[in-house]
C-alpha positions in Angstrom: 44.7 1.4 54.7 44.2 -1.8 56.7 41.2 -0.3 58.6 39.5 0.8 55.0 40.1 -3.1 53.6 38.5 -3.8 56.9 35.5 -2.0 56.1 35.3 -2.5 52.7 35.9 -6.5 53.3 33.3 -6.3 56.3 30.9 -4.1 53.9 31.1 -6.7 51.0 30.8 -9.5 53.7 27.2 -8.1 54.3 26.2 -7.3 51.1 27.0 -11.1 50.3 25.0 -11.6 53.7 22.2 -9.9 52.4 22.3 -11.4 49.2 22.1 -15.2 50.8 19.2 -14.0 52.7 17.1 -12.3 50.1 17.6 -15.8 47.7 16.5 -17.6 51.3 13.4 -15.4 52.3 12.7 -15.8 48.1 13.1 -19.5 47.9 10.4 -19.7 51.3 8.4 -17.0 49.9 8.1 -19.1 46.6 7.4 -22.6 48.9 4.8 -20.7 50.6 2.5 -19.6 47.8 3.1 -22.8 46.2 1.4 -24.6 49.1 -1.4 -22.1 49.0 -1.9 -22.2 45.5 -2.4 -26.1 45.9 -6.2 -26.9 46.0 -5.8 -30.7 46.2 -5.7 -31.2 50.1 -8.9 -28.7 50.2 -10.5 -30.1 47.7 -10.4 -33.4 49.7 -11.7 -31.5 53.2 -14.3 -29.4 51.4 -15.5 -33.3 49.7 -15.8 -34.8 53.2 -17.8 -31.8 54.5 -20.3 -32.2 51.9 -20.2 -36.0 52.6 -20.6 -35.3 56.1 -23.8 -33.1 55.5 -25.6 -35.1 52.9 -24.9 -38.2 55.3 -26.8 -36.3 58.0 -29.6 -34.4 56.2 -30.3 -38.2 54.9 -30.2 -39.9 58.3 -32.7 -37.0 59.7 -35.1 -37.1 56.8 -35.3 -40.8 56.6 -36.0 -40.7 60.3 -38.9 -38.5 60.0 -40.2 -40.3 57.2 -40.0 -43.3 58.9 -42.0 -42.0 61.7 -44.5 -40.2 59.6 -45.5 -43.6 57.5 -45.5 -45.4 61.3 -47.7 -42.9 62.4 -50.1 -43.2 59.0 -50.1 -47.0 59.4 -51.2 -46.8 63.3 -53.9 -44.2 62.1 -54.9 -46.7 59.5 -55.4 -49.7 62.0 -56.9 -47.5 63.9 -59.7 -46.5 61.9 -60.0 -50.2 60.6 -60.9 -51.6 64.4 -64.1 -51.7 65.7 
């Protein structure tokens, strides 16, 4: 009878352990899902990337525009000199 009790007791302990593991896994899964659903950090990264792209585009555009203006001014000066 003590052997049966030991087996039943072990089975009960294993069942309790499995329930505890499932609870912890559920808690971890819940935290992972909440982290993945949170978009605040992702939004900040998206804004940083968009800002960088706008800045780079503006720098290239204004550099090219400045070069075009200098070329036009030099052409006007060359046309005006005899």
